Legacy VTK file of the C-alpha trace (Angstrom):
# vtk DataFile Version 3.0
C-alpha trace
ASCII
DATASET POLYDATA
POINTS 338 float
269.499 99.282 192.568
272.912 97.421 191.527
271.881 94.086 192.964
268.591 94.032 190.722
268.550 92.120 187.624
268.540 94.170 184.314
264.827 93.383 183.880
263.825 94.251 187.402
265.911 97.619 187.090
263.803 98.473 184.034
260.500 97.501 185.885
261.475 99.686 188.812
262.401 102.458 186.615
259.220 102.283 184.613
257.242 102.248 187.976
258.819 105.405 189.485
258.465 107.199 186.344
254.875 106.258 186.171
254.199 107.205 189.617
255.812 110.650 189.126
253.792 111.126 186.016
250.568 110.382 187.835
251.355 112.799 190.714
252.879 115.598 188.366
256.028 115.261 190.137
259.742 114.813 189.625
261.569 111.578 190.047
263.356 111.221 193.143
261.443 114.109 194.996
258.401 113.790 197.389
255.080 114.135 195.383
252.271 116.208 196.804
249.049 115.105 195.037
246.373 117.572 194.134
242.985 117.113 195.398
241.815 115.665 192.311
244.664 113.080 192.083
244.145 112.210 195.779
240.539 111.578 195.025
241.499 109.309 192.107
244.151 107.537 194.281
241.431 107.011 197.029
238.764 105.747 194.707
241.279 103.081 193.546
241.823 102.128 197.250
238.142 101.692 197.712
237.784 99.831 194.486
240.773 97.572 194.702
241.106 97.432 198.535
238.674 95.745 200.980
235.018 95.417 199.441
233.605 96.596 202.679
235.102 100.207 202.050
232.545 100.374 199.248
229.717 100.126 201.898
230.612 102.828 204.196
231.332 106.657 203.699
235.032 107.546 202.686
234.969 111.177 202.430
237.535 113.870 201.340
237.567 117.110 203.621
239.514 120.233 203.592
240.377 120.948 207.211
242.136 118.747 209.781
239.106 119.459 212.338
235.689 120.476 211.578
231.765 119.618 211.752
230.758 116.221 210.136
229.921 116.301 206.639
227.626 113.153 206.284
224.715 114.228 208.564
221.535 112.272 208.860
218.110 113.393 209.323
217.413 115.001 212.669
213.561 114.085 213.156
210.176 114.336 211.706
209.860 117.688 209.651
206.425 117.634 208.645
203.693 119.611 210.522
200.632 121.959 210.576
200.187 125.496 212.117
197.189 127.427 212.474
198.499 130.863 211.468
195.023 132.697 211.807
196.099 134.001 215.073
199.625 135.018 216.372
201.229 131.489 215.839
203.789 131.198 212.992
205.101 128.197 211.152
208.617 127.098 212.546
211.089 125.367 210.313
212.631 122.369 211.889
216.344 121.599 211.517
216.650 118.968 208.649
219.893 117.437 209.679
221.061 116.255 213.133
224.038 118.386 214.574
226.009 117.593 217.528
228.749 119.089 219.337
231.144 116.410 218.267
233.035 116.968 215.018
235.907 115.229 213.371
239.575 115.198 213.969
242.210 113.692 211.406
245.587 112.520 212.336
248.843 111.976 210.348
248.666 108.443 208.843
251.645 106.786 207.257
251.744 103.795 205.038
255.212 103.103 204.355
256.151 99.967 202.546
259.289 98.206 201.285
259.945 95.784 198.459
263.132 93.716 198.709
265.314 93.098 195.634
264.585 89.504 195.724
260.971 90.097 195.512
261.373 92.741 192.808
263.360 90.132 190.574
260.578 87.542 191.049
257.837 90.122 190.219
259.725 91.692 187.402
258.694 88.593 185.417
255.064 89.492 185.242
254.165 91.806 182.551
251.748 93.634 184.782
254.446 94.427 187.445
253.371 98.018 187.956
249.577 97.064 188.262
250.371 94.166 190.512
252.519 96.192 192.857
250.044 99.174 193.092
247.336 96.512 193.677
249.227 95.096 196.815
249.796 98.708 198.165
245.989 99.734 197.839
244.990 96.409 199.519
247.231 97.064 202.409
245.928 100.530 202.836
242.209 99.169 202.826
242.940 96.599 205.246
244.497 98.800 207.718
241.868 101.595 207.451
239.331 98.913 208.456
241.539 97.345 211.309
241.957 100.919 212.767
238.444 101.714 212.582
237.405 98.594 214.630
240.407 98.397 217.116
241.676 102.046 217.209
241.623 103.471 220.547
244.000 106.724 220.542
246.362 108.353 218.307
249.935 108.080 219.639
252.593 110.537 218.453
254.553 107.248 217.343
252.882 103.980 217.027
254.231 100.596 218.171
253.073 97.804 215.954
254.895 95.318 218.179
252.697 96.072 221.109
249.501 97.175 219.207
249.368 94.633 216.232
245.692 95.798 215.193
246.536 99.361 214.901
244.962 100.307 218.305
247.372 103.428 218.840
246.901 104.577 215.265
243.589 106.586 215.549
240.355 106.716 217.385
238.192 104.221 215.639
234.534 103.932 215.499
233.897 101.555 218.431
235.951 103.644 220.748
233.985 106.610 219.875
230.640 104.907 220.484
231.923 103.434 223.803
233.114 106.969 225.102
230.133 108.903 223.737
227.779 110.363 226.376
229.221 108.285 229.285
228.673 105.214 227.515
224.894 105.490 226.736
225.087 103.426 223.522
227.020 100.352 224.842
226.642 97.445 227.004
229.734 95.476 228.048
228.675 91.870 227.914
230.955 90.895 230.647
229.565 93.367 233.213
226.982 92.991 235.675
224.558 91.611 233.294
226.451 89.072 231.259
225.668 88.451 227.656
226.503 84.812 226.682
225.381 83.436 223.414
223.816 80.132 224.171
222.792 80.857 227.709
219.340 80.834 229.361
218.923 84.454 229.118
220.325 84.628 225.370
219.770 81.258 223.925
220.414 82.314 220.194
221.835 85.017 218.349
218.445 86.600 217.546
217.942 87.326 221.231
221.511 88.959 221.383
220.617 91.147 218.467
217.354 92.116 219.408
218.643 93.068 222.799
220.827 95.713 221.152
218.096 96.657 218.903
215.869 97.495 221.760
218.145 99.652 223.254
218.218 102.106 220.174
216.554 105.456 220.514
213.010 105.319 219.319
213.205 107.628 216.218
215.823 105.153 214.833
214.130 101.771 215.350
211.872 101.868 212.317
214.878 103.125 209.964
214.816 100.830 206.921
218.613 100.626 206.415
219.628 99.243 209.862
221.928 96.368 210.034
223.692 94.238 212.631
227.458 94.119 212.467
228.460 90.788 214.013
231.759 89.152 214.891
232.864 86.048 213.040
233.070 84.187 216.099
229.598 84.721 217.130
227.899 84.108 213.757
230.180 80.950 213.646
228.903 79.716 216.932
225.274 80.286 215.921
225.824 78.549 212.519
227.466 75.746 214.104
224.529 74.957 216.297
222.353 75.063 213.201
224.633 72.608 211.299
224.748 70.219 214.047
220.915 70.168 214.172
220.020 70.250 210.492
223.240 69.754 208.473
222.390 66.405 207.458
218.970 67.404 206.175
219.543 67.997 202.465
216.829 70.749 202.243
218.005 72.623 205.292
221.516 72.169 204.287
220.844 73.993 200.913
219.194 76.717 202.937
222.501 77.072 204.946
224.530 76.996 201.845
222.427 79.773 199.909
222.357 81.969 203.053
218.471 81.727 203.425
218.845 80.886 207.059
221.993 82.585 208.312
221.875 86.030 207.029
218.991 87.552 209.135
218.947 87.526 212.884
216.706 89.488 215.208
214.787 90.915 212.244
218.037 92.547 210.769
220.311 91.623 208.026
223.629 90.379 209.442
227.160 91.305 208.117
230.389 90.097 209.359
232.849 92.980 208.634
236.551 92.171 207.829
238.730 92.520 211.108
235.888 93.165 213.466
236.813 92.129 216.978
235.553 88.976 218.605
232.417 89.436 220.850
231.048 92.493 219.134
227.496 93.190 217.917
226.793 96.631 216.513
223.312 98.025 215.463
223.585 100.858 212.942
223.579 101.639 209.427
226.454 101.170 207.058
226.443 104.999 205.994
226.662 105.831 209.577
230.144 104.872 209.768
232.677 107.248 207.858
236.452 107.524 207.166
237.355 111.268 206.451
240.776 112.179 204.713
241.951 115.430 203.905
242.411 116.065 200.238
245.417 118.201 200.382
247.444 115.953 202.612
248.329 113.041 200.241
252.258 112.659 199.988
254.286 110.179 198.597
258.083 109.475 197.924
259.609 106.351 196.357
263.303 105.518 196.457
265.902 103.006 196.221
267.606 101.868 199.461
270.594 99.775 198.301
272.044 99.806 202.120
268.840 97.551 202.874
268.668 95.835 199.602
265.260 97.126 198.978
262.915 99.837 197.325
261.023 102.150 199.804
257.630 103.516 199.202
256.429 106.346 201.634
252.777 107.386 201.695
251.159 109.763 204.077
247.908 111.454 204.380
245.735 112.991 207.264
242.846 110.542 208.126
240.187 110.142 210.976
237.090 108.097 211.637
233.566 109.553 212.274
230.191 108.101 213.585
227.646 110.357 212.165
224.979 109.943 214.512
225.672 108.235 217.832
222.134 107.616 218.767
221.734 105.591 215.646
224.152 103.106 217.032
224.132 100.514 219.844
227.222 98.445 220.622
227.330 95.160 222.531
231.046 94.505 223.797
232.534 91.310 225.245
229.673 89.071 224.228
230.908 85.459 225.304
229.754 82.238 223.932
228.268 79.955 226.509
229.942 76.487 226.972
LINES 1 339
338 0 1 2 3 4 5 6 7 8 9 10 11 12 13 14 15 16 17 18 19 20 21 22 23 24 25 26 27 28 29 30 31 32 33 34 35 36 37 38 39 40 41 42 43 44 45 46 47 48 49 50 51 52 53 54 55 56 57 58 59 60 61 62 63 64 65 66 67 68 69 70 71 72 73 74 75 76 77 78 79 80 81 82 83 84 85 86 87 88 89 90 91 92 93 94 95 96 97 98 99 100 101 102 103 104 105 106 107 108 109 110 111 112 113 114 115 116 117 118 119 120 121 122 123 124 125 126 127 128 129 130 131 132 133 134 135 136 137 138 139 140 141 142 143 144 145 146 147 148 149 150 151 152 153 154 155 156 157 158 159 160 161 162 163 164 165 166 167 168 169 170 171 172 173 174 175 176 177 178 179 180 181 182 183 184 185 186 187 188 189 190 191 192 193 194 195 196 197 198 199 200 201 202 203 204 205 206 207 208 209 210 211 212 213 214 215 216 217 218 219 220 221 222 223 224 225 226 227 228 229 230 231 232 233 234 235 236 237 238 239 240 241 242 243 244 245 246 247 248 249 250 251 252 253 254 255 256 257 258 259 260 261 262 263 264 265 266 267 268 269 270 271 272 273 274 275 276 277 278 279 280 281 282 283 284 285 286 287 288 289 290 291 292 293 294 295 296 297 298 299 300 301 302 303 304 305 306 307 308 309 310 311 312 313 314 315 316 317 318 319 320 321 322 323 324 325 326 327 328 329 330 331 332 333 334 335 336 337
């Protein structure tokens, strides 16, 4: 780190030693986190990363492949049996099991910090905390982006071609789209177009209700259902309301407090970070999961004077899970009528 200022060298040395101490590793070598250390790291990513991570499941598992672990209730389990004859009471399966398990893929978050940046950051007394927060936020943001955009898990990913991490993993939307020959999705630009503001779908309520109405019957009365909606669709719906009511003080106050814009089609509306345009997804938040292998977390930090930077290599095995596919309905490519 010869090009670093003396203060920056001290800050970087302290940071590397601090990281090694937390991992129980040796400075200059790769750190392999124990499951308990990995859990602590993951908790900090959830806490300091994107807040939406706190609303879904982020679950440690032991194996690369296996059965889902956050299973929902399967059906009604209360009944009555007349056992005075030959009939016997028959227990019902409490949780829903399907043949689709989970699969994790190697996931690398490797970041670099240029000497010039380190020199600037070294002036802050909380340098280590500031750097750690930045890395955790980056991991959290990328987790969500891949969850929405991911279509495949390439052996070598290409950020230039797939800027939204489409080739990093198989995300939630792709899994719903391909489940049971597409039984849980309607492509809005297909034979029956879905255009917000059209005669068939004059407002967001009608769009959301059209998806809700396609849910399997046992799930329609679930109290935890929400509508996950793209920002462009909600903005279009809000924009029309502003145009009509925005100059009325009482109505404008309702807009600002969220009284009007937070429920559509009878469901709470949430705009998740990085959700692609034109999407409406009816489900519950605890139906979406990220699984990570608790023994797979690796990290190595090193100086790279050839590139005038410091490098931080992070890896783990990670994957995306929809716990109950029948508790979802997905509208894709919803457009906005002119």
